[in-house]
Wavefront OBJ file of the C-alpha trace (Angstrom):
o trace
v 107.722 95.411 131.902
v 107.397 99.217 131.877
v 110.940 99.677 130.817
v 110.176 97.673 127.353
v 106.537 99.394 126.943
v 108.812 103.212 127.181
v 110.927 101.053 124.762
v 108.506 99.908 122.248
v 106.590 103.150 121.958
v 108.934 105.502 122.244
v 109.185 109.014 124.557
v 107.121 111.258 121.360
v 104.490 108.472 121.203
v 103.546 108.418 124.997
v 103.725 112.089 125.102
v 100.991 111.965 122.391
v 99.196 109.351 123.883
v 99.123 111.456 126.981
v 98.057 114.826 125.654
v 95.246 112.710 123.665
v 93.993 111.195 126.917
v 94.136 114.694 128.608
v 92.061 116.053 125.341
v 89.479 113.603 125.712
v 89.561 114.479 129.840
v 89.213 117.600 129.916
v 86.183 117.249 126.866
v 84.131 115.246 129.231
v 84.969 117.721 132.088
v 83.513 120.007 130.421
v 80.173 118.250 129.190
v 79.603 117.005 132.459
v 80.139 120.567 133.885
v 77.521 122.226 131.261
v 74.977 119.757 131.477
v 74.945 119.035 135.174
v 73.953 120.685 138.876
v 78.041 120.668 139.319
v 81.078 118.560 139.364
v 80.884 117.904 143.054
v 77.509 116.076 142.456
v 79.301 113.262 140.500
v 81.399 112.432 143.886
v 78.220 112.865 145.877
v 75.637 110.549 143.991
v 75.918 107.015 142.780
v 74.367 107.535 139.191
v 76.329 110.861 139.108
v 79.494 108.467 139.711
v 78.127 105.357 136.978
v 78.473 108.347 134.356
v 81.814 109.505 135.466
v 83.240 105.925 134.881
v 81.731 105.568 131.996
v 83.320 108.901 130.410
v 86.481 108.020 131.937
v 86.478 104.721 130.233
v 85.258 106.010 126.882
v 88.010 108.748 127.017
v 90.891 106.279 127.738
v 89.361 103.956 124.886
v 91.010 106.822 122.649
v 94.113 105.130 122.741
v 93.841 101.961 121.231
v 91.349 103.385 118.828
v 94.123 106.388 117.102
v 96.151 103.276 117.357
v 94.579 100.988 115.706
v 94.012 103.898 112.780
v 97.648 104.199 112.952
v 97.512 107.538 114.493
v 100.741 107.140 116.859
v 102.897 106.703 113.482
v 105.009 109.991 113.046
v 105.107 109.762 109.475
v 101.343 110.864 109.657
v 101.734 114.216 111.048
v 102.693 115.523 107.821
v 99.168 114.837 106.465
v 96.668 117.304 107.886
v 93.617 116.306 105.938
v 94.359 112.737 106.085
v 94.997 112.828 109.964
v 91.655 114.959 110.602
v 89.587 112.566 108.595
v 91.094 109.801 110.994
v 90.697 111.494 114.567
v 86.976 112.278 113.368
v 86.949 108.417 112.437
v 88.322 107.677 115.820
v 86.058 110.255 117.643
v 82.761 108.846 116.134
v 84.029 105.009 117.380
v 84.896 106.172 120.558
v 81.158 108.594 120.796
v 79.318 105.750 119.492
v 80.925 103.487 122.229
v 80.502 105.837 124.978
v 76.420 105.971 124.069
v 76.183 102.105 124.125
v 77.873 102.168 127.899
v 75.452 104.573 128.653
v 72.379 102.829 127.036
v 73.329 99.402 128.677
v 74.125 100.945 131.789
v 70.191 102.285 131.386
v 68.626 103.948 134.383
v 66.853 107.270 134.002
v 69.456 109.530 135.829
v 72.355 108.076 133.619
v 70.651 108.663 130.684
v 69.930 112.485 131.437
v 71.344 114.838 129.552
v 73.469 111.811 127.691
v 72.473 113.173 124.159
v 74.070 117.130 124.957
v 76.976 115.442 127.226
v 78.357 113.112 124.049
v 77.605 115.920 121.455
v 79.599 118.430 123.798
v 82.411 115.827 124.489
v 82.647 114.768 121.131
v 82.934 118.393 119.880
v 84.819 119.690 122.238
v 87.553 116.440 122.061
v 87.483 116.895 118.099
v 88.695 120.739 118.514
v 91.557 119.715 120.801
v 92.730 116.780 119.184
v 92.874 118.808 115.919
v 94.729 121.765 117.780
v 97.449 119.612 119.802
v 98.000 117.102 117.224
v 97.730 119.288 113.719
v 98.673 122.652 115.025
v 101.014 122.103 117.933
v 102.749 118.404 117.597
v 102.656 118.419 114.229
v 105.005 121.682 113.756
v 106.863 120.519 116.661
v 107.833 117.167 114.966
v 108.467 119.100 111.630
v 111.014 121.235 113.571
v 113.046 118.683 115.143
v 113.222 117.136 111.838
v 114.076 120.401 110.199
v 117.159 120.263 108.256
v 119.217 117.075 106.810
v 117.129 115.248 109.149
v 114.147 115.629 107.041
v 114.671 113.014 104.255
v 114.290 110.515 107.037
v 111.308 111.936 108.278
v 109.735 111.668 104.736
v 111.025 108.123 104.271
v 108.909 104.837 104.389
v 109.854 101.444 105.960
v 108.598 98.510 104.126
v 109.509 94.489 104.038
v 109.044 92.586 100.513
v 107.445 89.335 101.163
v 109.217 87.021 98.400
v 113.166 86.378 98.374
v 113.490 85.503 94.512
v 114.750 86.804 91.719
v 111.966 89.392 91.423
v 112.727 90.496 95.106
v 116.391 90.941 94.609
v 115.805 93.111 91.444
v 113.359 95.049 93.667
v 116.021 95.950 96.393
v 118.476 96.762 94.000
v 116.123 99.157 92.329
v 115.316 100.935 95.844
v 119.638 100.678 96.279
v 120.204 102.392 93.115
v 116.778 105.149 93.170
v 117.126 105.904 96.679
v 114.517 109.054 95.718
v 111.523 106.671 95.818
v 112.078 107.366 99.963
v 111.273 103.601 100.274
v 113.618 102.081 103.171
v 113.306 98.250 102.491
v 114.442 96.670 105.537
v 113.600 93.320 105.629
v 112.408 90.228 103.504
v 109.914 87.675 104.437
v 109.799 84.228 102.655
v 107.942 81.386 103.396
v 111.354 79.304 102.536
v 112.701 78.784 106.038
v 116.031 78.417 104.283
v 116.423 81.447 103.189
v 115.994 82.844 107.077
v 119.281 84.344 108.527
v 120.177 85.300 104.561
v 120.422 88.927 102.797
v 119.518 89.708 99.612
v 121.608 92.520 98.349
v 122.379 93.647 101.913
v 118.320 93.305 103.137
v 118.181 90.620 105.530
v 115.689 87.835 105.180
v 113.675 87.930 109.091
v 111.182 85.022 108.606
v 107.879 84.226 107.291
v 105.078 85.423 106.572
v 103.737 83.406 109.439
v 105.830 86.241 111.999
v 104.016 89.115 109.441
v 102.006 90.672 112.317
v 104.969 90.921 114.924
v 107.863 91.755 112.302
v 105.047 94.659 111.212
v 104.898 95.961 114.590
v 108.644 95.432 115.728
v 110.242 97.373 112.522
v 107.349 99.924 112.301
v 106.556 99.020 109.096
v 104.833 101.183 106.737
v 104.539 99.472 103.792
v 104.401 95.926 102.146
v 105.375 94.987 98.730
v 104.791 91.623 97.829
v 107.531 90.576 95.376
v 106.624 86.443 94.322
v 106.557 85.321 90.272
v 105.374 82.091 91.339
v 102.108 81.891 93.139
v 98.279 80.917 92.379
v 95.939 83.571 92.013
v 93.763 82.270 95.177
v 97.163 82.094 97.278
v 97.905 85.362 96.222
v 94.658 87.060 97.024
v 94.489 84.602 100.381
v 98.502 86.932 101.295
v 96.958 90.056 100.252
v 93.837 89.993 102.622
v 96.478 89.092 104.950
v 98.866 92.230 104.557
v 95.651 94.488 104.426
v 94.996 93.136 108.050
v 98.147 94.955 109.201
v 96.526 97.996 108.433
v 99.976 98.781 106.208
v 100.014 100.290 102.438
v 99.990 96.953 100.532
v 101.885 96.904 97.054
v 101.907 94.276 94.558
v 105.076 93.506 92.049
v 104.065 90.700 90.328
v 102.998 89.237 86.721
v 99.750 88.340 88.236
v 98.127 91.506 87.564
v 99.682 92.884 84.452
v 95.820 93.596 83.184
v 95.733 95.987 85.595
v 99.039 97.804 85.655
v 98.871 97.623 81.640
v 95.276 99.277 81.698
v 95.369 102.250 84.332
v 97.681 104.438 85.556
v 99.619 103.162 88.541
v 103.552 103.513 90.179
v 106.520 102.840 88.309
v 109.733 102.150 90.094
v 112.306 102.059 86.934
v 111.341 98.918 84.954
v 109.125 97.130 87.416
v 105.334 98.350 87.566
v 103.986 98.785 90.948
v 99.901 98.475 91.606
v 98.284 99.367 95.225
v 96.569 96.413 96.167
v 95.057 98.524 99.613
v 91.572 99.179 100.201
v 91.322 102.925 99.092
v 87.316 103.554 99.237
v 87.254 107.561 99.653
v 85.795 108.278 103.534
v 83.342 110.699 101.298
v 82.373 107.987 98.889
v 81.049 105.679 101.589
v 78.235 103.110 100.487
v 75.313 105.215 101.573
v 76.577 108.342 99.145
v 77.162 105.659 96.539
v 73.549 104.450 96.838
v 72.243 108.098 96.937
v 74.305 108.347 93.461
v 73.016 105.538 91.928
v 69.284 106.726 93.005
v 69.552 109.944 91.659
v 71.335 109.189 88.412
v 69.170 106.193 87.667
v 65.917 107.887 88.274
v 66.965 111.116 85.777
v 68.507 108.318 82.844
v 65.349 106.802 83.205
v 63.381 110.010 82.721
v 64.949 110.905 79.492
v 65.525 107.514 78.196
v 61.656 107.756 78.435
v 61.391 108.123 74.479
v 63.836 105.602 73.511
v 62.282 102.513 75.626
v 58.721 103.834 74.114
v 60.649 103.440 70.560
v 62.718 100.267 71.367
v 59.360 98.777 72.971
v 57.300 99.301 69.611
v 60.042 97.372 67.734
v 60.384 94.395 70.015
v 56.664 93.990 69.696
v 56.827 94.493 65.923
v 59.536 92.218 65.051
v 58.401 88.891 67.174
v 55.841 87.972 69.907
v 56.306 87.641 73.500
v 56.806 89.819 76.102
v 58.951 93.028 76.388
v 61.476 92.497 79.198
v 63.334 89.414 79.603
v 63.675 88.816 83.483
v 65.843 85.833 85.048
v 67.590 85.483 88.445
v 70.784 86.100 88.629
v 73.742 86.211 91.690
v 74.419 89.455 93.217
v 76.127 90.831 96.392
v 77.256 87.798 98.671
v 76.107 85.028 96.344
v 72.323 85.944 96.843
v 70.031 86.207 93.335
v 67.507 89.063 92.506
v 65.324 89.269 89.633
v 67.322 91.278 86.431
v 65.785 92.630 83.754
v 66.792 93.535 79.952
v 65.006 93.898 76.674
v 63.849 90.824 75.170
v 66.610 90.145 72.611
v 65.685 86.537 71.697
v 62.621 84.649 70.142
v 60.092 82.987 73.290
v 61.093 79.765 73.872
v 64.711 79.529 73.024
v 66.310 77.606 75.469
v 69.727 78.199 77.319
v 72.064 74.720 76.869
v 73.547 76.927 74.260
v 74.752 79.686 76.003
v 75.377 77.549 78.989
v 77.785 75.242 77.403
v 79.472 78.542 75.948
v 79.697 80.064 79.015
v 81.351 76.828 81.126
v 84.031 76.244 78.296
v 85.413 80.120 78.327
v 85.415 79.560 82.672
v 86.681 76.249 82.703
v 89.617 77.470 79.610
v 90.264 80.798 81.067
v 89.817 82.319 77.819
v 88.655 85.901 76.849
v 85.001 86.342 76.656
v 83.813 85.773 73.051
v 79.977 86.073 72.335
v 78.459 83.205 70.315
v 78.329 83.897 66.537
v 75.237 83.954 64.339
v 73.079 82.777 67.533
v 69.659 81.699 65.640
v 68.016 82.260 68.775
v 68.389 86.281 68.530
v 66.002 88.437 66.789
v 66.775 90.759 63.774
v 66.355 93.817 66.227
v 67.871 91.810 69.415
v 71.001 92.199 67.130
v 70.996 95.994 67.086
v 69.880 95.970 70.821
v 73.291 94.151 71.821
v 75.457 95.314 69.608
v 74.868 98.999 71.489
v 74.042 97.470 74.726
v 70.683 98.586 74.435
v 69.654 96.044 75.697
v 71.176 96.422 79.417
v 69.083 99.996 79.813
v 66.212 98.215 81.886
v 69.052 97.160 84.428
v 68.407 100.787 85.465
v 65.431 99.376 87.478
v 67.634 97.377 89.278
v 69.978 100.008 90.042
v 66.909 102.180 91.174
v 65.458 99.287 93.447
v 69.154 98.976 95.006
v 70.167 95.724 93.838
v 72.840 96.781 91.487
v 74.997 99.642 91.349
v 75.911 101.466 87.858
v 79.518 100.857 88.391
v 80.515 97.058 90.142
v 81.234 93.626 88.628
v 78.461 92.336 86.467
v 76.348 89.671 87.846
v 76.344 86.391 86.513
v 73.888 83.489 86.204
v 73.610 80.533 88.558
v 74.920 77.969 85.963
v 77.749 80.250 85.514
v 78.257 80.672 89.301
v 78.647 76.927 89.828
v 82.104 76.749 88.114
v 83.438 79.758 89.919
v 86.487 79.085 91.968
v 86.203 80.052 95.598
v 88.385 83.115 94.606
v 86.154 84.093 91.620
v 83.197 84.729 94.066
v 85.169 87.137 96.173
v 84.123 90.005 93.296
v 80.630 89.698 94.606
v 81.696 91.411 98.011
v 80.111 94.436 96.660
v 76.550 95.478 94.589
v 77.232 94.243 91.046
v 77.241 96.590 88.149
v 75.319 97.989 84.596
v 79.250 98.610 83.761
v 82.802 97.879 85.398
v 86.498 98.019 84.736
v 86.549 94.592 82.484
v 83.480 96.040 79.943
v 85.746 99.810 79.180
v 89.088 97.801 79.194
v 88.223 94.722 76.792
v 86.602 96.387 73.820
v 88.285 93.366 72.275
v 87.022 90.801 74.553
v 89.860 88.762 73.542
v 91.761 91.104 75.512
v 90.969 89.886 78.477
v 90.524 86.491 80.311
v 88.420 85.358 82.434
v 90.753 85.251 85.336
v 91.653 88.725 84.042
v 88.168 90.090 84.115
v 87.916 88.601 87.895
v 91.053 90.428 89.181
v 90.008 93.644 87.395
v 86.650 93.148 89.507
v 88.641 92.515 92.463
v 90.634 95.892 92.087
v 87.455 97.777 91.490
v 85.783 96.385 94.713
v 89.157 97.483 96.848
v 89.132 100.698 95.204
v 85.739 102.358 94.849
v 85.438 106.241 94.508
v 83.437 108.669 93.189
v 86.295 109.882 90.242
v 86.946 106.359 89.912
v 83.102 105.352 88.927
v 82.979 108.850 86.814
v 86.050 107.450 84.996
v 84.376 104.126 83.982
v 80.883 105.686 83.413
v 82.113 108.179 80.723
v 84.684 105.496 79.130
v 81.315 103.486 78.353
v 79.596 105.772 76.552
v 82.020 105.354 73.333
v 81.914 101.303 74.144
v 78.174 101.709 73.296
v 78.501 103.843 70.765
v 81.035 102.401 69.025
v 79.333 98.948 69.751
v 82.181 97.123 71.261
v 82.643 95.038 74.510
v 79.164 95.615 75.061
v 77.798 92.784 77.753
l 1 2 3 4 5 6 7 8 9 10 11 12 13 14 15 16 17 18 19 20 21 22 23 24 25 26 27 28 29 30 31 32 33 34 35 36 37 38 39 40 41 42 43 44 45 46 47 48 49 50 51 52 53 54 55 56 57 58 59 60 61 62 63 64 65 66 67 68 69 70 71 72 73 74 75 76 77 78 79 80 81 82 83 84 85 86 87 88 89 90 91 92 93 94 95 96 97 98 99 100 101 102 103 104 105 106 107 108 109 110 111 112 113 114 115 116 117 118 119 120 121 122 123 124 125 126 127 128 129 130 131 132 133 134 135 136 137 138 139 140 141 142 143 144 145 146 147 148 149 150 151 152 153 154 155 156 157 158 159 160 161 162 163 164 165 166 167 168 169 170 171 172 173 174 175 176 177 178 179 180 181 182 183 184 185 186 187 188 189 190 191 192 193 194 195 196 197 198 199 200 201 202 203 204 205 206 207 208 209 210 211 212 213 214 215 216 217 218 219 220 221 222 223 224 225 226 227 228 229 230 231 232 233 234 235 236 237 238 239 240 241 242 243 244 245 246 247 248 249 250 251 252 253 254 255 256 257 258 259 260 261 262 263 264 265 266 267 268 269 270 271 272 273 274 275 276 277 278 279 280 281 282 283 284 285 286 287 288 289 290 291 292 293 294 295 296 297 298 299 300 301 302 303 304 305 306 307 308 309 310 311 312 313 314 315 316 317 318 319 320 321 322 323 324 325 326 327 328 329 330 331 332 333 334 335 336 337 338 339 340 341 342 343 344 345 346 347 348 349 350 351 352 353 354 355 356 357 358 359 360 361 362 363 364 365 366 367 368 369 370 371 372 373 374 375 376 377 378 379 380 381 382 383 384 385 386 387 388 389 390 391 392 393 394 395 396 397 398 399 400 401 402 403 404 405 406 407 408 409 410 411 412 413 414 415 416 417 418 419 420 421 422 423 424 425 426 427 428 429 430 431 432 433 434 435 436 437 438 439 440 441 442 443 444 445 446 447 448 449 450 451 452 453 454 455 456 457 458 459 460 461 462 463 464 465 466 467 468 469 470 471 472 473 474 475 476 477 478 479 480 481 482 483 484 485 486
């Protein structure tokens, strides 16, 4: 059993794991030494012994935490910045677990000096782990792969899901163009008759039910989904399953044509490949985005005050009724909130015409097209809608935290009722005033309803400050030219 464990982990991983535990143990010993009467006290007093056990157990947990974050995959040693961020993230989780354990024991003695001890433990551990991993082991590992073996070191091991014509073509491309640094080691296919066969010398080793075991056994770094015929819902389920492996997940398929056609993505010979792995920047968390939304929306409402006053006067002069149109819409996790727009319709206008129109668009999967010659819209309302100015009061929703500047557009309740389950997945993030569908579909016939959902799902997993800024800047010409307004 122990020999199997050694074989599975490999000597380099075991040495690194032992080094990690050593760093954490040294850290908690120093933390206890600088905040207690002496290390001998921990062997004499019961409450000191409790603290010692908590720190020893907590330090040992660094191994499964680091393993979960793939810090024992040797290829990560070339990436100093990424490895440092993962070490920081792992240590934060580790320290939180130790804090919870100390709190659960909850005696006055164990709580004594705990804050200082955890801070010292975290700081010293981070310094030692960065020193050993990034400066020492990374240098030694690079040296061991010097010369001709560096190519092997850079190569990423991959599997492809889907052993059909597309999978065969993809395998052929990687054979012809080996400079992609991808070693395709196996295929998975849910057709059991294909198991044991070879596609361009690449074996079909099993089905997606065995995905986790094969990922572990083969030390896979990337997954390529090479399936041509699959329903959107099943495809999204497969993508979610692949994401749970913590491997880089890529889609080689016509299902995301709308994304590959409009966004800059990788290209393998004649095949477009899009990454569908979550890539939210660790520096662009939900809290940071919230700060950005509050700052930007507050600033915009301030400088747009004269425009708002002019619009208010125009609405009041053109027709009777309130300035704002308020209605319930669906937002994050399917929860409703009150949505603000400048009123563009005559008071008392019904929604049946719009409801029928949206129902047809969703069920027939057609591109979005506004109702033409809608008699319910006022004269100034047509102008406001053409340039999307009627959307400006949603800055109030952004400031309140119900919306973001960028995200999938919220929808009306009767619209949500016609959504398929996979459509609703786009509301796993906060809805926004503008999004990928709004900037990409300058002409709304260019994007079907399913395409727009795929764009929103892509955004949800790839949020970043750069992507948000790019969407916001590309929204400006859409508004100025009067195209694609919601």
